[in-house]
MARTOR-775792 format. One line per 8 residues: number of its first residue (from 1); their letters; for each residue x, y, z of N, C-alpha, C. Coordinates in Angstrom, 2 decimals, m for minus. Atoms other than C-alpha are relative to their C-alpha. Layout:
NUM = A = X Y Z X Y Z X Y Z; ...;
END
This chain:
1 = MAIDYASP = 0.83 m1.27 m0.05 0.03 0.09 m0.04 0.87 1.15 m0.04; m0.90 m1.38 0.32 1.41 3.47 m0.99 m0.11 0.73 1.36; 0.03 m0.83 m1.18 2.24 5.76 1.79 m0.49 1.33 m0.34; 0.75 m1.42 0.23 m0.10 8.81 2.08 0.70 1.01 0.96; m0.74 m1.19 m0.70 2.24 11.63 2.92 m0.84 1.08 0.54; 0.60 m0.92 m0.60 m0.61 13.77 3.68 m0.78 m0.21 1.37; 0.53 0.45 m1.61 m1.59 11.84 6.79 1.08 0.27 0.98; m0.91 m0.13 m1.19 0.01 12.18 10.12 0.96 m1.19 m0.17;
9 = VGEIRLLI = m0.77 1.37 0.00 1.43 8.57 9.62 1.09 0.04 m1.15; m0.85 m0.06 1.14 2.84 9.39 6.21 1.01 1.26 0.33; m1.11 m1.16 m0.16 4.51 12.77 7.45 0.87 m0.58 1.01; m0.99 0.62 m1.17 5.93 10.72 10.48 1.21 m0.80 m0.94; m0.76 0.99 0.59 7.41 8.28 8.06 1.09 0.78 m0.92; m0.83 m0.89 0.65 8.86 11.06 5.91 0.89 0.72 0.73; m1.04 m0.53 m0.99 10.49 12.75 8.83 1.05 m0.90 0.59; m0.93 1.20 m0.54 12.15 9.52 9.99 0.75 m0.88 m1.12;
17 = ADTDESEQ = m0.33 0.62 1.10 12.88 8.43 6.46 m0.30 m1.59 m0.06; 0.42 1.20 m0.02 10.92 5.29 6.80 m0.96 m0.17 m1.21; 0.88 m0.21 1.09 9.66 5.44 3.33 0.31 m1.20 m1.06; m0.16 1.07 0.64 10.75 2.15 1.90 m1.34 m1.11 0.30; 1.29 0.55 m0.28 7.28 0.72 1.50 0.25 m1.63 0.21; 0.09 1.46 0.12 8.47 m3.11 1.07 0.88 m0.37 1.43; m0.88 0.25 m1.01 10.83 m2.78 4.21 m0.53 1.01 1.10; 0.31 m1.37 m1.20 9.07 m0.24 6.98 0.79 m0.45 0.96;
25 = LLTDPQLE = m0.36 0.06 m1.28 10.81 0.07 10.13 m1.04 m0.32 1.14; 1.11 0.19 m0.81 7.65 0.62 11.94 m1.35 m0.01 m0.54; 1.14 0.28 0.54 4.25 m0.44 11.33 m1.04 1.39 0.19; 1.15 m1.00 m0.13 1.12 2.15 11.14 m0.30 m0.07 1.25; 0.39 m0.03 m1.21 m0.26 0.95 14.23 0.94 0.46 1.23; m1.14 m0.43 m0.68 3.17 1.73 16.07 m0.12 1.44 m0.17; m0.01 m1.19 0.49 3.18 5.06 14.47 m1.18 0.85 0.81; 1.15 m0.58 m0.46 m0.47 5.85 15.50 0.15 0.03 1.41;
33 = AFLRMTGQ = m0.09 0.08 m1.57 0.22 4.77 19.13 1.12 1.36 0.46; m0.78 m1.11 m0.42 3.17 7.51 19.06 m0.71 1.30 m0.01; 0.80 m1.13 0.11 0.73 9.94 17.87 m1.08 0.31 1.24; 0.81 m0.17 m1.29 m1.77 9.26 20.68 0.94 0.41 1.07; m0.71 m0.24 m1.24 1.08 9.27 23.28 0.41 1.61 0.03; m0.41 m1.26 m0.09 2.05 12.86 22.08 m1.11 0.92 m0.32; 1.10 m1.01 0.08 m1.27 14.45 21.63 m0.37 0.43 m1.53; 0.17 0.01 1.62 m1.28 13.93 17.65 1.05 1.03 m0.38;
41 = NVNRAAAK = m1.37 m1.01 0.82 2.26 16.14 17.24 0.71 m0.63 m0.54; m0.78 0.69 0.76 3.67 14.86 14.43 1.51 m0.04 0.02; m1.24 m0.03 m0.16 7.15 16.15 15.24 0.37 m0.81 1.30; m0.17 0.69 m1.26 6.87 14.74 18.83 0.08 m1.55 m0.16; 0.15 1.56 0.28 5.79 11.16 17.38 1.08 m0.35 m0.79; m1.31 0.45 0.79 8.66 11.21 14.89 1.06 m0.09 0.86; m1.29 0.04 m0.95 11.05 11.98 17.64 m0.18 m1.21 0.99; 0.22 1.03 m0.66 9.48 9.18 19.66 0.59 m1.27 m0.86;
49 = ALTTIAIS = m0.34 1.02 1.11 9.90 6.83 16.43 1.53 m0.06 m0.10; m1.34 0.12 0.08 13.42 7.84 16.13 0.51 m0.47 1.19; m0.46 0.55 m1.17 14.20 7.10 19.74 m0.06 m1.43 0.02; 0.19 1.53 0.03 12.79 3.62 19.33 0.84 m0.53 m0.73; m0.90 0.64 1.11 14.59 2.98 16.26 1.67 m0.02 0.37; m1.42 0.00 m0.55 17.91 4.31 18.06 0.35 m1.15 1.11; m0.09 1.12 m1.14 17.29 1.89 21.15 0.11 m1.20 m0.63; m0.06 1.17 0.69 16.79 m0.98 18.61 1.45 m0.36 m0.42;
57 = ETLLSKYI = m1.46 m0.09 0.66 19.92 0.05 16.85 1.11 m0.18 0.81; m1.16 0.05 m0.74 22.21 0.06 19.86 m0.45 m1.39 0.64; 0.17 1.07 m0.62 20.59 m3.22 21.13 0.41 m0.81 m0.89; m0.41 0.67 1.04 21.07 m4.95 17.92 1.44 0.05 m0.71; m1.03 m0.34 0.86 24.05 m3.54 16.13 1.08 0.62 0.84; m0.90 m0.71 m0.92 27.00 m2.99 18.50 1.14 0.18 m1.04; m1.26 m0.38 0.70 30.22 m1.85 17.25 0.81 m1.25 m0.65; m0.81 1.03 0.55 31.62 m4.54 14.85 0.96 0.30 m1.10;
65 = RTQDLTVD = m0.90 m0.32 0.94 34.70 m4.44 12.79 0.59 m1.35 m0.54; m0.60 1.10 0.56 35.62 m7.22 10.45 1.33 0.60 m1.06; m1.19 m0.43 0.73 38.49 m7.25 7.85 m0.60 1.09 m1.23; 0.31 m1.11 0.99 36.27 m5.28 5.11 m1.32 0.68 0.27; 1.27 m0.70 m0.25 33.25 m4.11 7.05 0.10 0.27 1.56; 0.18 m0.63 m1.53 32.48 m1.72 10.17 m1.52 0.17 0.02; 1.35 m0.33 m0.48 29.16 m1.51 11.70 m0.04 0.65 1.36; m0.20 m0.79 m1.32 28.84 1.33 14.17 m1.19 0.28 0.67;
73 = GPKVSAEL = 1.40 m0.15 m0.52 25.56 0.85 15.98 m0.24 1.33 0.73; 0.28 m1.33 m0.92 26.19 3.48 18.80 0.06 1.21 m0.70; m0.34 m1.17 0.75 27.35 5.97 16.18 m1.68 0.44 m0.50; 1.48 m0.05 0.66 23.85 5.39 14.21 m0.96 0.48 1.12; 1.11 0.01 m1.27 21.78 5.44 17.52 0.43 1.52 0.39; m0.12 m1.50 m0.21 23.56 8.86 18.39 m0.55 1.13 m0.79; 0.39 m0.84 1.16 22.70 10.42 15.06 m1.65 m0.09 0.11; 1.20 0.00 m0.16 19.23 9.19 15.55 m0.60 0.78 1.04;
81 = RALAASLL = 0.39 m0.76 m1.13 18.88 10.67 18.84 0.10 1.49 m0.11; m0.12 m1.52 0.37 20.26 14.17 17.65 m1.18 0.40 m0.69; 1.18 m0.54 1.00 17.53 14.28 14.91 m1.32 m0.18 0.86; 1.14 0.03 m0.97 15.09 13.31 17.49 m0.30 1.25 0.93; m0.36 m0.95 m0.93 16.30 15.97 19.81 m0.25 1.48 m0.72; 0.39 m0.95 0.89 16.01 18.36 16.80 m1.49 0.28 m0.42; 1.52 m0.26 0.44 12.30 17.51 15.94 m0.65 0.48 1.41; 0.49 m0.46 m1.24 11.56 18.04 19.73 0.06 1.35 0.08;
89 = AEADAADA = m0.10 m1.35 0.04 13.00 21.41 19.52 m1.01 0.79 m0.87; 0.99 m0.47 1.02 10.81 22.13 16.57 m1.59 0.19 0.60; 1.35 0.07 m0.54 7.95 21.03 18.28 m0.40 1.33 1.28; 0.13 m0.91 m1.15 8.71 23.10 21.44 m0.13 1.38 m0.51; 0.22 m1.43 0.74 9.09 26.34 19.29 m1.11 0.13 m0.37; 1.39 m0.13 0.46 6.00 25.80 17.62 m1.26 0.10 1.07; 0.86 m0.24 m0.83 4.31 25.11 20.92 0.01 1.28 0.91; m0.09 m1.14 m0.55 5.63 28.38 22.34 m0.73 0.99 m0.74;
97 = GPSFFEVV = 0.81 m0.79 0.77 3.97 30.32 19.60 0.94 1.22 m0.55; m1.02 m0.80 0.23 5.55 33.31 18.11 0.67 0.97 1.03; m0.70 m0.82 m1.14 8.14 35.39 19.94 0.30 1.37 m0.92; m0.65 m1.33 0.43 8.99 39.13 19.53 0.77 0.86 0.71; m1.12 m0.68 m0.84 11.57 41.37 20.72 m0.56 1.52 0.18; 0.53 m1.51 m0.41 11.08 44.74 22.46 1.52 0.67 0.41; m1.17 m0.82 m0.16 13.90 47.31 22.62 m0.13 0.45 1.53; 0.30 m0.47 m1.17 14.33 48.25 26.29 1.20 1.10 0.09;
105 = PMGDGRTE = m1.00 m0.86 m0.25 16.37 51.32 27.23 0.75 m0.29 1.45; m0.65 0.41 m0.97 18.98 50.60 29.75 0.48 1.16 1.00; m0.02 m1.17 m0.76 19.27 54.24 31.20 1.54 0.51 0.02; m1.35 m0.53 0.47 22.96 54.70 30.05 0.04 0.33 m1.21; m0.26 m0.20 1.59 22.34 55.31 26.61 m0.06 m1.06 m0.83; 0.33 1.19 0.23 22.28 51.73 25.97 m1.29 m0.60 m0.09; 1.33 0.73 m0.20 19.55 49.47 24.87 0.16 m1.52 m0.14; m0.10 1.18 0.28 18.79 45.90 24.95 m1.26 m0.71 m0.36;
113 = ASEYYL = 1.28 0.70 0.61 16.47 43.51 23.14 m0.42 m0.91 1.05; 0.78 1.05 m0.97 13.92 41.39 25.43 m0.77 m0.72 m0.96; 0.98 0.64 0.95 12.29 38.72 23.90 m1.26 m0.71 1.04; 1.06 0.47 m0.35 8.79 37.69 24.82 m1.06 m0.68 m0.87; 0.84 1.07 0.71 6.37 35.18 23.88 m1.50 0.38 0.04; 1.50 m0.40 m0.27 2.47 35.74 23.24 m0.75 m1.02 0.59;
END
């Protein structure tokens, strides 16, 4: 079945690069569970999915080096966790709403910019 990228599950698949329809890393029900856990927030659900994949990568793919092959599961896991953190930061920024800066006089002729949120 083709991935519907207009659906929340399809958006998550796109964010986590789980787009190979013949070998998906996570099932639709798993992604739907992540959506429920995160209040239907696609970025937060994608972050949970990446964290789950990172855990699996760490458990299954240790650091292995043979003559012509190196598998670095912990490094892959760290990259996945960094991407998850980035998605969480985007979600946090969206939840905070727009921010504005106000120029505040300091009394000695200098000014300072203060950020505030609506």
